[in-house]
TIKOLDREN-703118 format. One line per field, with one value per residue (C-alpha): x, y, z; residue number from 0. Coordinates in pm, 1 decimal. Layout:
<rs>
xx <- (X | ...)
yy <- (Y | ...)
zz <- (Z | ...)
n <- (NUM | ...)
</rs>
This chain:
<rs>
xx <- (-1613.8 | -2026.7 | -2364.3 | -2599.2 | -2965.0 | -3246.2 | -3475.9 | -3850.0 | -3822.4 | -3646.6 | -3405.6 | -3172.1 | -2909.4 | -2827.2 | -2486.2 | -2392.0 | -2017.3 | -1787.8 | -1445.9 | -1303.1 | -1336.2 | -1307.0 | -1233.5 | -1068.8 | -1340.9 | -1227.0 | -1479.9 | -1733.2 | -1581.7 | -1513.4 | -1147.1 | -917.9 | -559.3 | -305.0 | 42.7 | 302.0 | 413.5 | 238.6 | -105.9 | -195.5 | -561.7 | -726.3 | -1059.1 | -1224.7 | -1579.1 | -1735.3 | -2091.8 | -2198.5 | -2012.6 | -2299.7 | -2215.7 | -1851.6 | -1922.1 | -2188.2 | -1952.7 | -1664.2 | -1876.4 | -2046.7 | -1724.9 | -1554.7 | -1831.5 | -2112.1 | -2008.7 | -1656.3 | -1773.9 | -2004.3 | -1771.0 | -1461.8 | -1642.2 | -1752.1 | -1399.3 | -1242.6 | -1273.8 | -1518.8 | -1807.7 | -2018.8 | -2191.1 | -2531.9 | -2598.6 | -2644.2 | -2318.0 | -2141.7 | -2271.7 | -2139.4 | -1801.5 | -1786.1 | -1881.6 | -1619.3 | -1357.8 | -1437.6 | -1379.8 | -1048.7 | -937.0 | -1015.9 | -788.5 | -511.9 | -546.6 | -501.0 | -196.7 | -45.0 | -96.5 | 89.6 | 376.7 | 528.8 | 392.9 | 704.0 | 874.6 | 594.7 | 403.6 | 34.6 | -209.7 | -515.4 | -786.3 | -1049.4 | -845.6 | -1084.9 | -918.3 | -656.1 | -835.4 | -651.8 | -356.4 | -213.7 | -214.8 | -54.2 | 218.3 | 275.1 | 326.4 | 608.0 | 434.8 | 514.1 | 170.1 | 27.9 | -324.3 | -571.3 | -927.0 | -1155.4 | -1217.5 | -940.8 | -1077.0 | -1047.8 | -698.4 | -579.0 | -717.7 | -552.9 | -218.2 | -254.2 | -328.2 | -27.9 | 199.5 | 82.8 | 188.4 | 529.3 | 455.3 | 682.0 | 625.5 | 275.5 | 175.0 | -176.2 | -318.1 | -640.4 | -745.7 | -1031.0 | -981.7 | -970.9 | -662.6 | -455.2 | -160.4 | 144.8 | 210.4 | 180.6 | 218.0 | -123.7 | -420.1 | -701.4 | -1040.3 | -1261.6 | -1615.7 | -1586.1 | -1788.0 | -2109.3 | -2060.8 | -1996.3 | -2277.9 | -2370.3 | -2289.9 | -1934.4 | -1847.7 | -1673.1 | -1467.4 | -1367.5 | -1258.6 | -1059.2 | -877.8 | -787.8 | -649.0 | -437.2 | -258.8 | -189.3 | 109.0 | 9.7 | -332.3 | -643.9 | -859.6 | -1203.5 | -1521.1 | -1868.1 | -2231.5 | -2375.2 | -2692.6 | -2943.1 | -3319.1 | -3289.0 | -3043.5 | -3238.1 | -3549.6 | -3372.1 | -3244.7 | -3589.7 | -3750.6 | -3482.1 | -3541.9 | -3909.3 | -3818.5 | -3524.8 | -3371.8 | -3310.0 | -2937.6 | -2788.7 | -2629.6 | -2498.5 | -2641.4 | -2580.5 | -2523.8 | -2543.9 | -2348.5 | -2393.8 | -2109.0 | -2100.2 | -2018.2 | -1727.0 | -1590.8 | -1617.7 | -1434.3 | -1154.6 | -1130.3 | -1125.1 | -833.6 | -636.9 | -714.9 | -861.3 | -1043.8 | -832.0 | -1011.1 | -1348.3 | -1543.3 | -1880.8 | -1934.2 | -2286.2 | -2401.6 | -2736.5 | -2654.0 | -2342.4 | -2306.5 | -1985.7 | -1863.0 | -1482.6 | -1282.8 | -909.2 | -799.6 | -449.9 | -297.5 | -275.3)
yy <- (27.0 | -26.5 | 81.5 | 344.3 | 265.0 | 463.8 | 243.3 | 276.1 | 485.3 | 752.9 | 797.3 | 505.7 | 440.8 | 77.6 | 3.5 | -315.0 | -331.8 | -560.6 | -686.5 | -531.4 | -50.2 | 333.5 | 395.9 | 133.9 | 287.8 | 385.7 | 245.5 | 484.9 | 533.1 | 318.0 | 306.4 | 82.4 | 121.6 | 124.5 | 4.4 | 215.6 | 271.4 | 484.4 | 352.4 | 326.7 | 358.9 | 24.1 | -65.6 | -297.5 | -183.7 | -50.0 | -100.4 | 247.6 | 570.7 | 695.4 | 464.7 | 563.5 | 934.5 | 922.8 | 758.6 | 992.4 | 1305.8 | 1183.9 | 1097.9 | 1416.6 | 1626.5 | 1543.5 | 1180.7 | 1274.3 | 1498.9 | 1228.0 | 929.7 | 1115.9 | 1168.6 | 806.0 | 680.0 | 890.7 | 954.2 | 1238.3 | 1273.7 | 1432.4 | 1105.1 | 968.9 | 622.3 | 465.0 | 610.5 | 496.9 | 144.3 | 157.8 | 277.6 | -13.7 | -264.0 | -134.5 | -133.6 | -498.6 | -592.8 | -405.3 | -565.4 | -914.9 | -853.8 | -717.5 | -1016.3 | -1256.9 | -1073.1 | -1041.2 | -1413.4 | -1491.4 | -1275.6 | -1213.8 | -881.4 | -673.4 | -571.5 | -717.9 | -509.4 | -436.0 | -275.2 | -135.3 | -67.0 | 174.8 | 289.1 | 556.1 | 754.3 | 484.1 | 271.5 | -41.3 | 98.9 | 296.8 | 6.0 | -219.6 | 39.7 | 54.0 | -323.3 | -273.9 | -338.2 | -129.1 | 8.6 | 151.1 | 279.5 | 454.7 | 576.3 | 705.2 | 1006.9 | 1262.8 | 1393.9 | 1048.8 | 978.2 | 1323.0 | 1275.4 | 932.2 | 1079.3 | 1359.2 | 1111.5 | 898.5 | 1202.8 | 1317.7 | 978.1 | 995.6 | 707.1 | 702.1 | 352.5 | 419.9 | 609.8 | 740.6 | 859.1 | 907.1 | 630.9 | 398.5 | 26.3 | -39.9 | 176.0 | -2.1 | -194.7 | -378.1 | -679.4 | -696.8 | -968.6 | -882.1 | -698.7 | -571.2 | -428.9 | -359.3 | -223.4 | -122.1 | -384.0 | -229.4 | 30.3 | -226.0 | -328.6 | -693.9 | -790.8 | -655.0 | -812.5 | -1120.3 | -900.6 | -674.9 | -973.0 | -1105.4 | -773.9 | -768.9 | -1120.7 | -1015.9 | -770.0 | -1023.2 | -1255.6 | -1428.3 | -1337.5 | -1124.1 | -994.2 | -875.3 | -782.7 | -736.6 | -700.3 | -1052.5 | -1101.6 | -1278.2 | -1252.6 | -1053.3 | -794.3 | -771.4 | -694.6 | -422.5 | -268.2 | -263.0 | -111.2 | 156.3 | 244.3 | 309.7 | 575.2 | 776.3 | 1028.7 | 1397.1 | 1352.3 | 1213.4 | 868.9 | 627.6 | 311.8 | 1.4 | -349.3 | -679.1 | -975.7 | -1353.9 | -1512.0 | -1799.8 | -1554.0 | -1408.1 | -1751.8 | -1872.1 | -1562.7 | -1622.8 | -1987.6 | -1900.6 | -1664.0 | -1939.9 | -1852.9 | -2059.3 | -1921.9 | -1987.1 | -1784.1 | -1618.8 | -1402.3 | -1233.2 | -905.2 | -801.7 | -520.2 | -346.1 | -135.9 | -290.0 | -622.5 | -742.6 | -1078.0 | -1106.5 | -1359.1 | -1421.5 | -1616.3 | -1743.2 | -1827.1 | -2201.1)
zz <- (-1180.3 | -952.5 | -1036.5 | -908.4 | -905.3 | -750.1 | -542.1 | -528.3 | -210.5 | -412.0 | -122.4 | -167.0 | -428.4 | -493.1 | -628.4 | -799.6 | -821.6 | -1012.3 | -901.1 | -1198.5 | -1273.5 | -1323.4 | -1590.2 | -1764.1 | -1558.3 | -1243.8 | -1013.3 | -1081.4 | -1411.5 | -1702.7 | -1697.1 | -1870.9 | -1787.3 | -2059.1 | -1995.3 | -1833.3 | -2187.7 | -2446.5 | -2525.9 | -2890.1 | -2984.7 | -3057.0 | -3195.6 | -2951.1 | -3013.7 | -2696.9 | -2808.3 | -2884.2 | -2854.9 | -2641.6 | -2350.6 | -2344.0 | -2385.6 | -2117.8 | -1867.9 | -1948.6 | -1911.0 | -1595.3 | -1412.3 | -1524.1 | -1375.1 | -1131.6 | -1096.6 | -994.9 | -712.6 | -580.8 | -607.0 | -492.6 | -161.3 | -146.4 | -215.2 | 59.2 | 431.8 | 372.9 | 617.5 | 342.4 | 255.0 | 342.7 | 485.0 | 143.1 | 11.9 | 328.6 | 268.2 | -88.0 | 39.6 | 283.3 | 13.0 | -228.7 | 48.1 | 118.1 | -247.2 | -254.1 | 72.2 | -56.8 | -354.7 | -132.2 | 101.9 | -189.0 | -316.4 | 28.9 | 89.4 | -234.2 | -113.2 | -455.0 | -584.4 | -511.2 | -833.9 | -1048.2 | -1301.8 | -1252.7 | -1494.0 | -1315.7 | -1568.3 | -1445.9 | -1148.4 | -1028.5 | -751.8 | -692.9 | -432.0 | -550.9 | -746.6 | -453.3 | -202.6 | -465.2 | -522.0 | -145.9 | -156.4 | -406.0 | -739.2 | -1047.0 | -1124.7 | -1445.0 | -1381.1 | -1603.2 | -1609.2 | -1880.3 | -1660.1 | -1652.2 | -1323.0 | -1165.5 | -1298.1 | -1188.7 | -838.3 | -813.3 | -918.7 | -661.3 | -383.9 | -478.5 | -491.7 | -148.8 | -13.4 | -177.2 | -412.5 | -718.0 | -855.1 | -990.5 | -1303.9 | -1365.0 | -1693.7 | -1885.4 | -2122.3 | -2203.3 | -2164.6 | -2536.2 | -2577.7 | -2315.3 | -2459.0 | -2327.7 | -2107.5 | -1730.4 | -1471.0 | -1326.1 | -1477.9 | -1258.1 | -1349.6 | -1048.7 | -1059.8 | -1423.7 | -1612.6 | -1480.7 | -1755.0 | -2029.2 | -2263.7 | -2222.2 | -2580.1 | -2541.4 | -2207.6 | -2349.4 | -2582.2 | -2292.8 | -2083.0 | -2377.1 | -2410.9 | -2041.3 | -2075.8 | -2374.6 | -2144.9 | -1869.1 | -1855.7 | -1531.9 | -1398.6 | -1426.4 | -1141.7 | -1246.0 | -1063.4 | -1206.9 | -1110.0 | -1138.8 | -1335.0 | -1109.3 | -1087.0 | -764.6 | -895.0 | -1219.4 | -1015.2 | -815.3 | -1136.9 | -1297.5 | -988.5 | -977.7 | -1342.1 | -1264.6 | -1007.9 | -1140.6 | -905.2 | -977.8 | -1049.3 | -1368.4 | -1360.0 | -1622.6 | -1776.1 | -1567.7 | -1699.4 | -1513.2 | -1651.9 | -1660.2 | -1467.8 | -1717.4 | -1996.7 | -1799.5 | -1709.1 | -2067.3 | -2195.6 | -1943.8 | -2046.8 | -2415.2 | -2350.8 | -2178.0 | -1815.8 | -1534.4 | -1230.0 | -921.9 | -653.4 | -623.1 | -380.5 | -353.0 | -170.9 | -86.2 | 139.9 | 141.8 | -166.3 | -317.8 | -498.7 | -660.5 | -791.8 | -788.4 | -990.4 | -1006.3 | -1312.6 | -1389.2 | -1725.2 | -1786.2)
n <- (0 | 1 | 2 | 3 | 4 | 5 | 6 | 7 | 8 | 9 | 10 | 11 | 12 | 13 | 14 | 15 | 16 | 17 | 18 | 19 | 20 | 21 | 22 | 23 | 24 | 25 | 26 | 27 | 28 | 29 | 30 | 31 | 32 | 33 | 34 | 35 | 36 | 37 | 38 | 39 | 40 | 41 | 42 | 43 | 44 | 45 | 46 | 47 | 48 | 49 | 50 | 51 | 52 | 53 | 54 | 55 | 56 | 57 | 58 | 59 | 60 | 61 | 62 | 63 | 64 | 65 | 66 | 67 | 68 | 69 | 70 | 71 | 72 | 73 | 74 | 75 | 76 | 77 | 78 | 79 | 80 | 81 | 82 | 83 | 84 | 85 | 86 | 87 | 88 | 89 | 90 | 91 | 92 | 93 | 94 | 95 | 96 | 97 | 98 | 99 | 100 | 101 | 102 | 103 | 104 | 105 | 106 | 107 | 108 | 109 | 110 | 111 | 112 | 113 | 114 | 115 | 116 | 117 | 118 | 119 | 120 | 121 | 122 | 123 | 124 | 125 | 126 | 127 | 128 | 129 | 130 | 131 | 132 | 133 | 134 | 135 | 136 | 137 | 138 | 139 | 140 | 141 | 142 | 143 | 144 | 145 | 146 | 147 | 148 | 149 | 150 | 151 | 152 | 153 | 154 | 155 | 156 | 157 | 158 | 159 | 160 | 161 | 162 | 163 | 164 | 165 | 166 | 167 | 168 | 169 | 170 | 171 | 172 | 173 | 174 | 175 | 176 | 177 | 178 | 179 | 180 | 181 | 182 | 183 | 184 | 185 | 186 | 187 | 188 | 189 | 190 | 191 | 192 | 193 | 194 | 195 | 196 | 197 | 198 | 199 | 200 | 201 | 202 | 203 | 204 | 205 | 206 | 207 | 208 | 209 | 210 | 211 | 212 | 213 | 214 | 215 | 216 | 217 | 218 | 219 | 220 | 221 | 222 | 223 | 224 | 225 | 226 | 227 | 228 | 229 | 230 | 231 | 232 | 233 | 234 | 235 | 236 | 237 | 238 | 239 | 240 | 241 | 242 | 243 | 244 | 245 | 246 | 247 | 248 | 249 | 250 | 251 | 252 | 253 | 254 | 255 | 256 | 257 | 258 | 259 | 260 | 261 | 262 | 263 | 264 | 265 | 266 | 267 | 268 | 269 | 270 | 271)
</rs>
């Protein structure tokens, strides 16, 4: 899931990304992946219907075209978008490095909430995991499925769903660059829901709330660009850690990715 913010120059777009969304926001989208089984609607209040509708519509239309280029090898990106691509790639690679180091993902179930175009779900499937990935944007989920099919991947399922509707139990639950779309007062509830799906561990990234990132966000809001974007939310790390602890999880590894226009705090928490 990440965050677009127009800077005071009007030419740059700053992105604050979390490590985990799409939706369950696919990065770029608020995606929340249901299980590989049928997802039954739940009522984990999002905050306001407006936020969810705004994200869904954005990533099904203009947002999809923009972020699909960023999360690909396309040359049709400017320097800022290229920086965002590199930052997001770094977050994904850090997760893959952790999982590869553990050496036990093959045959395990993974729920990728907010899968976007499959930046994380597809590599995990290649490593042998049984992946269930979803995104609030049908355009994102469809693109992810097409990419997986083109690679001959059969152990990953992609579908359209918001995070609240995801059900089931998985060994690992991931939610990368999605929390940026989640209202602050619902963050703890969202983390709790992710934990309820995980048997072993949760991997989540989010845009950390610091005075510096708050300042960038406020400056960006003063100089909106011509294109439509979505609301962006920064989150206190203490709130995320407390929500994980309350759900019976303990942070085992952590990373911070920061480029010129991308900022993402990544936490891995294991059930205790």
